[in-house]
Backbone as XML, in Angstrom:
<?xml version="1.0"?>
<chain id="A" units="angstrom">
  <residue number="1" name="MET">
    <atom name="N" x="2.615" y="-10.191" z="-3.107"/>
    <atom name="CA" x="3.633" y="-10.372" z="-2.119"/>
    <atom name="C" x="4.074" y="-11.564" z="-1.705"/>
  </residue>
  <residue number="2" name="ARG">
    <atom name="N" x="5.360" y="-11.660" z="-1.501"/>
    <atom name="CA" x="6.292" y="-12.936" z="-1.360"/>
    <atom name="C" x="6.086" y="-13.635" z="-0.029"/>
  </residue>
  <residue number="3" name="GLU">
    <atom name="N" x="6.133" y="-12.830" z="0.831"/>
    <atom name="CA" x="6.128" y="-13.332" z="2.210"/>
    <atom name="C" x="5.594" y="-12.067" z="3.233"/>
  </residue>
  <residue number="4" name="VAL">
    <atom name="N" x="4.918" y="-12.556" z="4.363"/>
    <atom name="CA" x="4.604" y="-11.700" z="5.336"/>
    <atom name="C" x="4.788" y="-12.288" z="6.721"/>
  </residue>
  <residue number="5" name="TYR">
    <atom name="N" x="5.445" y="-11.327" z="7.633"/>
    <atom name="CA" x="5.866" y="-11.861" z="8.914"/>
    <atom name="C" x="5.822" y="-10.795" z="10.041"/>
  </residue>
  <residue number="6" name="ILE">
    <atom name="N" x="5.800" y="-11.189" z="11.269"/>
    <atom name="CA" x="5.791" y="-9.880" z="12.301"/>
    <atom name="C" x="7.225" y="-9.794" z="12.731"/>
  </residue>
  <residue number="7" name="GLU">
    <atom name="N" x="7.770" y="-8.536" z="13.097"/>
    <atom name="CA" x="8.947" y="-8.346" z="13.840"/>
    <atom name="C" x="8.476" y="-7.852" z="15.252"/>
  </residue>
  <residue number="8" name="GLU">
    <atom name="N" x="9.048" y="-8.584" z="16.135"/>
    <atom name="CA" x="8.614" y="-8.084" z="17.530"/>
    <atom name="C" x="9.774" y="-7.282" z="18.281"/>
  </residue>
  <residue number="9" name="LYS">
    <atom name="N" x="9.577" y="-6.217" z="18.801"/>
    <atom name="CA" x="10.409" y="-5.537" z="19.875"/>
    <atom name="C" x="9.690" y="-5.055" z="20.813"/>
  </residue>
  <residue number="10" name="PRO">
    <atom name="N" x="10.248" y="-4.938" z="21.881"/>
    <atom name="CA" x="9.710" y="-4.502" z="23.141"/>
    <atom name="C" x="8.605" y="-3.321" z="22.885"/>
  </residue>
  <residue number="11" name="GLY">
    <atom name="N" x="7.497" y="-3.552" z="23.149"/>
    <atom name="CA" x="6.418" y="-2.615" z="22.940"/>
    <atom name="C" x="6.148" y="-2.062" z="21.323"/>
  </residue>
  <residue number="12" name="ARG">
    <atom name="N" x="6.474" y="-2.866" z="20.631"/>
    <atom name="CA" x="6.341" y="-2.608" z="19.168"/>
    <atom name="C" x="6.246" y="-3.886" z="18.290"/>
  </residue>
  <residue number="13" name="LEU">
    <atom name="N" x="5.126" y="-3.804" z="17.514"/>
    <atom name="CA" x="4.806" y="-4.927" z="16.471"/>
    <atom name="C" x="5.133" y="-4.131" z="15.303"/>
  </residue>
  <residue number="14" name="THR">
    <atom name="N" x="5.654" y="-4.992" z="14.182"/>
    <atom name="CA" x="5.741" y="-4.460" z="13.096"/>
    <atom name="C" x="5.479" y="-5.717" z="11.717"/>
  </residue>
  <residue number="15" name="ALA">
    <atom name="N" x="4.652" y="-5.120" z="11.088"/>
    <atom name="CA" x="4.440" y="-6.172" z="10.025"/>
    <atom name="C" x="5.343" y="-6.006" z="8.866"/>
  </residue>
  <residue number="16" name="VAL">
    <atom name="N" x="5.719" y="-7.054" z="8.390"/>
    <atom name="CA" x="6.875" y="-6.865" z="6.949"/>
    <atom name="C" x="6.311" y="-7.741" z="5.899"/>
  </residue>
  <residue number="17" name="PHE">
    <atom name="N" x="6.391" y="-7.027" z="4.817"/>
    <atom name="CA" x="5.733" y="-7.719" z="3.509"/>
    <atom name="C" x="6.934" y="-7.609" z="2.738"/>
  </residue>
  <residue number="18" name="GLY">
    <atom name="N" x="7.231" y="-8.938" z="2.036"/>
    <atom name="CA" x="8.114" y="-9.021" z="1.086"/>
    <atom name="C" x="7.416" y="-8.704" z="-0.396"/>
  </residue>
  <residue number="19" name="LEU">
    <atom name="N" x="8.294" y="-7.956" z="-1.099"/>
    <atom name="CA" x="7.671" y="-7.358" z="-2.215"/>
    <atom name="C" x="8.443" y="-8.319" z="-3.404"/>
  </residue>
  <residue number="20" name="SER">
    <atom name="N" x="7.911" y="-8.422" z="-4.569"/>
    <atom name="CA" x="8.389" y="-9.139" z="-5.705"/>
    <atom name="C" x="9.759" y="-8.415" z="-6.333"/>
  </residue>
  <residue number="21" name="ALA">
    <atom name="N" x="9.422" y="-6.999" z="-6.407"/>
    <atom name="CA" x="10.531" y="-6.174" z="-6.923"/>
    <atom name="C" x="10.695" y="-4.768" z="-6.023"/>
  </residue>
  <residue number="22" name="ARG">
    <atom name="N" x="11.995" y="-4.422" z="-6.070"/>
    <atom name="CA" x="12.260" y="-3.102" z="-5.409"/>
    <atom name="C" x="11.512" y="-1.942" z="-6.001"/>
  </residue>
  <residue number="23" name="PRO">
    <atom name="N" x="10.578" y="-1.256" z="-5.140"/>
    <atom name="CA" x="9.753" y="-0.192" z="-5.626"/>
    <atom name="C" x="10.393" y="0.995" z="-5.845"/>
  </residue>
  <residue number="24" name="ASP">
    <atom name="N" x="10.009" y="1.595" z="-6.962"/>
    <atom name="CA" x="10.742" y="3.226" z="-7.268"/>
    <atom name="C" x="9.614" y="4.054" z="-6.427"/>
  </residue>
  <residue number="25" name="ARG">
    <atom name="N" x="10.294" y="5.315" z="-6.502"/>
    <atom name="CA" x="9.479" y="6.610" z="-5.848"/>
    <atom name="C" x="8.099" y="6.731" z="-6.295"/>
  </residue>
  <residue number="26" name="LEU">
    <atom name="N" x="7.905" y="6.674" z="-7.694"/>
    <atom name="CA" x="6.723" y="7.045" z="-8.178"/>
    <atom name="C" x="5.689" y="6.025" z="-7.851"/>
  </residue>
  <residue number="27" name="TRP">
    <atom name="N" x="6.372" y="4.706" z="-7.920"/>
    <atom name="CA" x="5.375" y="3.562" z="-7.402"/>
    <atom name="C" x="4.911" y="3.695" z="-5.841"/>
  </residue>
  <residue number="28" name="ILE">
    <atom name="N" x="5.822" y="4.061" z="-4.993"/>
    <atom name="CA" x="5.632" y="4.300" z="-3.718"/>
    <atom name="C" x="4.410" y="5.498" z="-3.520"/>
  </residue>
  <residue number="29" name="ASP">
    <atom name="N" x="4.729" y="6.319" z="-4.321"/>
    <atom name="CA" x="3.672" y="7.503" z="-4.226"/>
    <atom name="C" x="2.302" y="6.883" z="-4.618"/>
  </residue>
  <residue number="30" name="TYR">
    <atom name="N" x="2.179" y="6.255" z="-5.537"/>
    <atom name="CA" x="0.785" y="5.358" z="-5.974"/>
    <atom name="C" x="0.386" y="4.656" z="-4.876"/>
  </residue>
  <residue number="31" name="PHE">
    <atom name="N" x="1.163" y="3.535" z="-4.183"/>
    <atom name="CA" x="0.926" y="3.120" z="-3.110"/>
    <atom name="C" x="0.159" y="3.776" z="-1.953"/>
  </residue>
  <residue number="32" name="ARG">
    <atom name="N" x="0.886" y="4.919" z="-1.524"/>
    <atom name="CA" x="0.669" y="5.646" z="-0.355"/>
    <atom name="C" x="-0.830" y="6.344" z="-0.747"/>
  </residue>
  <residue number="33" name="ALA">
    <atom name="N" x="-1.036" y="6.859" z="-2.151"/>
    <atom name="CA" x="-2.253" y="7.595" z="-2.432"/>
    <atom name="C" x="-3.387" y="6.392" z="-2.272"/>
  </residue>
  <residue number="34" name="ARG">
    <atom name="N" x="-3.061" y="5.165" z="-2.552"/>
    <atom name="CA" x="-4.211" y="4.112" z="-2.436"/>
    <atom name="C" x="-4.395" y="3.900" z="-0.929"/>
  </residue>
  <residue number="35" name="ALA">
    <atom name="N" x="-3.276" y="3.951" z="-0.214"/>
    <atom name="CA" x="-3.371" y="3.417" z="1.196"/>
    <atom name="C" x="-3.901" y="4.623" z="2.185"/>
  </residue>
  <residue number="36" name="TRP">
    <atom name="N" x="-4.075" y="5.926" z="1.748"/>
    <atom name="CA" x="-4.011" y="7.036" z="2.522"/>
    <atom name="C" x="-5.088" y="6.856" z="3.608"/>
  </residue>
  <residue number="37" name="TYR">
    <atom name="N" x="-6.479" y="6.210" z="3.344"/>
    <atom name="CA" x="-7.326" y="6.160" z="4.175"/>
    <atom name="C" x="-7.550" y="5.034" z="4.985"/>
  </residue>
  <residue number="38" name="SER">
    <atom name="N" x="-6.410" y="3.855" z="4.871"/>
    <atom name="CA" x="-6.377" y="2.584" z="5.341"/>
    <atom name="C" x="-6.425" y="2.932" z="7.169"/>
  </residue>
  <residue number="39" name="ILE">
    <atom name="N" x="-7.266" y="2.239" z="7.663"/>
    <atom name="CA" x="-7.207" y="2.113" z="9.216"/>
    <atom name="C" x="-5.887" y="1.463" z="9.779"/>
  </residue>
  <residue number="40" name="TYR">
    <atom name="N" x="-5.171" y="1.025" z="8.929"/>
    <atom name="CA" x="-4.001" y="0.420" z="9.730"/>
    <atom name="C" x="-2.617" y="1.225" z="9.473"/>
  </residue>
  <residue number="41" name="ASP">
    <atom name="N" x="-2.877" y="2.487" z="8.841"/>
    <atom name="CA" x="-1.769" y="3.331" z="8.646"/>
    <atom name="C" x="-0.698" y="2.795" z="7.687"/>
  </residue>
  <residue number="42" name="ALA">
    <atom name="N" x="-1.287" y="2.134" z="6.430"/>
    <atom name="CA" x="-0.368" y="1.649" z="5.593"/>
    <atom name="C" x="0.226" y="2.709" z="4.963"/>
  </residue>
  <residue number="43" name="ALA">
    <atom name="N" x="-0.263" y="3.762" z="4.633"/>
    <atom name="CA" x="0.204" y="5.003" z="3.981"/>
    <atom name="C" x="1.577" y="5.403" z="4.602"/>
  </residue>
  <residue number="44" name="SER">
    <atom name="N" x="1.780" y="5.202" z="5.782"/>
    <atom name="CA" x="3.022" y="5.316" z="6.497"/>
    <atom name="C" x="4.107" y="4.116" z="6.442"/>
  </residue>
  <residue number="45" name="ALA">
    <atom name="N" x="3.743" y="3.302" z="5.503"/>
    <atom name="CA" x="4.629" y="2.104" z="5.255"/>
    <atom name="C" x="6.251" y="2.510" z="5.120"/>
  </residue>
  <residue number="46" name="ARG">
    <atom name="N" x="7.111" y="1.919" z="5.689"/>
    <atom name="CA" x="8.663" y="2.272" z="5.477"/>
    <atom name="C" x="8.846" y="1.317" z="4.473"/>
  </residue>
  <residue number="47" name="PHE">
    <atom name="N" x="9.598" y="1.775" z="3.475"/>
    <atom name="CA" x="10.243" y="0.729" z="2.214"/>
    <atom name="C" x="11.388" y="0.732" z="2.275"/>
  </residue>
  <residue number="48" name="SER">
    <atom name="N" x="12.105" y="-0.503" z="2.376"/>
    <atom name="CA" x="13.497" y="-0.733" z="2.235"/>
    <atom name="C" x="13.829" y="-1.825" z="1.503"/>
  </residue>
  <residue number="49" name="GLY">
    <atom name="N" x="14.605" y="-1.765" z="0.192"/>
    <atom name="CA" x="14.649" y="-2.809" z="-0.592"/>
    <atom name="C" x="13.401" y="-3.427" z="-1.050"/>
  </residue>
  <residue number="50" name="ARG">
    <atom name="N" x="13.389" y="-4.696" z="-1.078"/>
    <atom name="CA" x="12.001" y="-5.221" z="-1.262"/>
    <atom name="C" x="11.027" y="-5.525" z="-0.141"/>
  </residue>
  <residue number="51" name="ARG">
    <atom name="N" x="11.113" y="-4.854" z="0.685"/>
    <atom name="CA" x="10.470" y="-5.074" z="1.839"/>
    <atom name="C" x="9.533" y="-3.794" z="2.163"/>
  </residue>
  <residue number="52" name="ALA">
    <atom name="N" x="8.281" y="-4.009" z="2.894"/>
    <atom name="CA" x="7.526" y="-2.799" z="3.196"/>
    <atom name="C" x="7.254" y="-2.967" z="4.799"/>
  </residue>
  <residue number="53" name="ARG">
    <atom name="N" x="7.177" y="-2.164" z="5.650"/>
    <atom name="CA" x="7.071" y="-2.464" z="6.897"/>
    <atom name="C" x="5.978" y="-1.220" z="7.652"/>
  </residue>
  <residue number="54" name="VAL">
    <atom name="N" x="5.073" y="-1.951" z="8.209"/>
    <atom name="CA" x="3.811" y="-1.201" z="8.775"/>
    <atom name="C" x="3.667" y="-1.425" z="10.342"/>
  </residue>
  <residue number="55" name="GLU">
    <atom name="N" x="3.581" y="-0.518" z="11.102"/>
    <atom name="CA" x="3.415" y="-0.797" z="12.590"/>
    <atom name="C" x="1.974" y="-1.198" z="12.638"/>
  </residue>
  <residue number="56" name="LEU">
    <atom name="N" x="2.043" y="-2.328" z="13.949"/>
    <atom name="CA" x="0.791" y="-2.778" z="14.257"/>
    <atom name="C" x="0.368" y="-2.803" z="15.550"/>
  </residue>
  <residue number="57" name="LEU">
    <atom name="N" x="-1.014" y="-2.563" z="15.755"/>
    <atom name="CA" x="-1.275" y="-2.333" z="17.313"/>
    <atom name="C" x="-1.375" y="-3.826" z="17.838"/>
  </residue>
  <residue number="58" name="ARG">
    <atom name="N" x="-1.839" y="-4.651" z="17.097"/>
    <atom name="CA" x="-2.424" y="-6.056" z="17.806"/>
    <atom name="C" x="-1.821" y="-7.109" z="16.648"/>
  </residue>
  <residue number="59" name="ARG">
    <atom name="N" x="-1.536" y="-8.337" z="17.214"/>
    <atom name="CA" x="-1.365" y="-9.387" z="16.153"/>
    <atom name="C" x="-2.557" y="-9.754" z="15.387"/>
  </residue>
  <residue number="60" name="GLU">
    <atom name="N" x="-3.373" y="-9.506" z="15.856"/>
    <atom name="CA" x="-4.885" y="-9.836" z="15.179"/>
    <atom name="C" x="-4.994" y="-8.948" z="13.957"/>
  </residue>
  <residue number="61" name="ASP">
    <atom name="N" x="-4.383" y="-8.003" z="14.101"/>
    <atom name="CA" x="-4.679" y="-7.192" z="12.674"/>
    <atom name="C" x="-3.768" y="-7.519" z="11.585"/>
  </residue>
  <residue number="62" name="LEU">
    <atom name="N" x="-3.063" y="-8.537" z="11.809"/>
    <atom name="CA" x="-2.199" y="-8.714" z="10.687"/>
    <atom name="C" x="-2.870" y="-9.502" z="9.082"/>
  </residue>
  <residue number="63" name="ALA">
    <atom name="N" x="-3.871" y="-10.182" z="9.603"/>
    <atom name="CA" x="-4.555" y="-10.762" z="8.396"/>
    <atom name="C" x="-5.281" y="-9.627" z="7.657"/>
  </residue>
  <residue number="64" name="PRO">
    <atom name="N" x="-6.396" y="-8.981" z="8.321"/>
    <atom name="CA" x="-6.823" y="-7.795" z="7.462"/>
    <atom name="C" x="-5.866" y="-6.880" z="6.979"/>
  </residue>
  <residue number="65" name="LEU">
    <atom name="N" x="-4.815" y="-6.490" z="7.529"/>
    <atom name="CA" x="-3.758" y="-5.300" z="6.880"/>
    <atom name="C" x="-3.110" y="-6.265" z="5.716"/>
  </residue>
  <residue number="66" name="SER">
    <atom name="N" x="-2.693" y="-7.383" z="5.798"/>
    <atom name="CA" x="-2.408" y="-8.237" z="4.688"/>
    <atom name="C" x="-3.351" y="-8.247" z="3.395"/>
  </residue>
  <residue number="67" name="ALA">
    <atom name="N" x="-4.642" y="-8.185" z="3.638"/>
    <atom name="CA" x="-5.631" y="-8.195" z="2.621"/>
    <atom name="C" x="-5.692" y="-6.870" z="2.122"/>
  </residue>
  <residue number="68" name="SER">
    <atom name="N" x="-5.597" y="-5.892" z="2.872"/>
    <atom name="CA" x="-5.595" y="-4.437" z="2.381"/>
    <atom name="C" x="-4.276" y="-4.285" z="1.672"/>
  </residue>
  <residue number="69" name="MET">
    <atom name="N" x="-3.185" y="-4.726" z="2.056"/>
    <atom name="CA" x="-1.677" y="-4.352" z="1.480"/>
    <atom name="C" x="-1.777" y="-4.903" z="0.153"/>
  </residue>
  <residue number="70" name="GLU">
    <atom name="N" x="-2.629" y="-6.085" z="-0.063"/>
    <atom name="CA" x="-2.676" y="-6.661" z="-1.367"/>
    <atom name="C" x="-3.326" y="-5.799" z="-2.300"/>
  </residue>
  <residue number="71" name="ARG">
    <atom name="N" x="-4.374" y="-5.114" z="-1.751"/>
    <atom name="CA" x="-5.132" y="-4.284" z="-2.456"/>
    <atom name="C" x="-4.310" y="-3.057" z="-2.914"/>
  </residue>
  <residue number="72" name="PHE">
    <atom name="N" x="-3.585" y="-2.319" z="-1.980"/>
    <atom name="CA" x="-2.991" y="-1.286" z="-2.230"/>
    <atom name="C" x="-1.911" y="-1.651" z="-3.295"/>
  </residue>
  <residue number="73" name="ILE">
    <atom name="N" x="-1.316" y="-2.663" z="-3.264"/>
    <atom name="CA" x="-0.143" y="-3.144" z="-4.170"/>
    <atom name="C" x="-0.663" y="-3.363" z="-5.475"/>
  </residue>
  <residue number="74" name="GLU">
    <atom name="N" x="-1.675" y="-3.904" z="-5.597"/>
    <atom name="CA" x="-2.441" y="-4.119" z="-6.965"/>
    <atom name="C" x="-2.862" y="-2.834" z="-7.604"/>
  </residue>
  <residue number="75" name="GLY">
    <atom name="N" x="-3.268" y="-1.937" z="-6.797"/>
    <atom name="CA" x="-3.641" y="-0.752" z="-7.147"/>
    <atom name="C" x="-2.585" y="0.220" z="-7.704"/>
  </residue>
  <residue number="76" name="ALA">
    <atom name="N" x="-1.487" y="0.225" z="-6.900"/>
    <atom name="CA" x="-0.476" y="0.956" z="-7.286"/>
    <atom name="C" x="0.387" y="0.222" z="-8.597"/>
  </residue>
  <residue number="77" name="ASN">
    <atom name="N" x="0.503" y="-0.759" z="-8.689"/>
    <atom name="CA" x="1.021" y="-1.723" z="-10.001"/>
    <atom name="C" x="0.163" y="-1.122" z="-11.199"/>
  </residue>
  <residue number="78" name="LEU">
    <atom name="N" x="-1.355" y="-1.248" z="-10.947"/>
    <atom name="CA" x="-2.145" y="-0.638" z="-12.102"/>
    <atom name="C" x="-1.872" y="0.663" z="-12.367"/>
  </residue>
  <residue number="79" name="ASP">
    <atom name="N" x="-1.712" y="1.517" z="-11.394"/>
    <atom name="CA" x="-1.624" y="3.039" z="-11.490"/>
    <atom name="C" x="-0.270" y="3.166" z="-12.512"/>
  </residue>
  <residue number="80" name="ALA">
    <atom name="N" x="0.918" y="2.413" z="-11.922"/>
    <atom name="CA" x="2.121" y="2.541" z="-12.701"/>
    <atom name="C" x="2.155" y="1.967" z="-13.983"/>
  </residue>
  <residue number="81" name="GLU">
    <atom name="N" x="1.093" y="1.077" z="-14.300"/>
    <atom name="CA" x="1.222" y="0.599" z="-15.633"/>
    <atom name="C" x="0.335" y="1.520" z="-16.533"/>
  </residue>
  <residue number="82" name="LEU">
    <atom name="N" x="-0.507" y="2.206" z="-15.907"/>
    <atom name="CA" x="-1.352" y="3.165" z="-16.686"/>
    <atom name="C" x="-0.544" y="4.469" z="-17.149"/>
  </residue>
  <residue number="83" name="SER">
    <atom name="N" x="0.350" y="4.697" z="-16.190"/>
    <atom name="CA" x="1.241" y="5.810" z="-16.492"/>
    <atom name="C" x="2.538" y="5.556" z="-17.340"/>
  </residue>
  <residue number="84" name="GLY">
    <atom name="N" x="2.611" y="4.316" z="-17.606"/>
    <atom name="CA" x="3.846" y="4.132" z="-18.354"/>
    <atom name="C" x="5.037" y="3.397" z="-17.865"/>
  </residue>
  <residue number="85" name="LEU">
    <atom name="N" x="4.902" y="3.360" z="-16.664"/>
    <atom name="CA" x="6.311" y="2.954" z="-16.009"/>
    <atom name="C" x="6.577" y="1.299" z="-16.434"/>
  </residue>
  <residue number="86" name="PRO">
    <atom name="N" x="7.718" y="1.004" z="-16.555"/>
    <atom name="CA" x="8.020" y="-0.265" z="-16.854"/>
    <atom name="C" x="7.862" y="-1.120" z="-15.726"/>
  </residue>
</chain>
């Protein structure tokens, strides 16, 4: 991940994760499969360009969510590599 920050709107916190590359559909599927059981609802991440957004309930959740996102991203990268994606 290149950067992590919070977008704040009335009644809503969103963690934004900057990715090193724009993910393709298959990579996103791998990511969601890895993130499916996350307590932070990371499987519902919204991807746009090189950014992934995940809703947060509390600011305090950003650090553990970031650690989880790193694992999900690494896992999706490994799955993509093993499947032969460029």
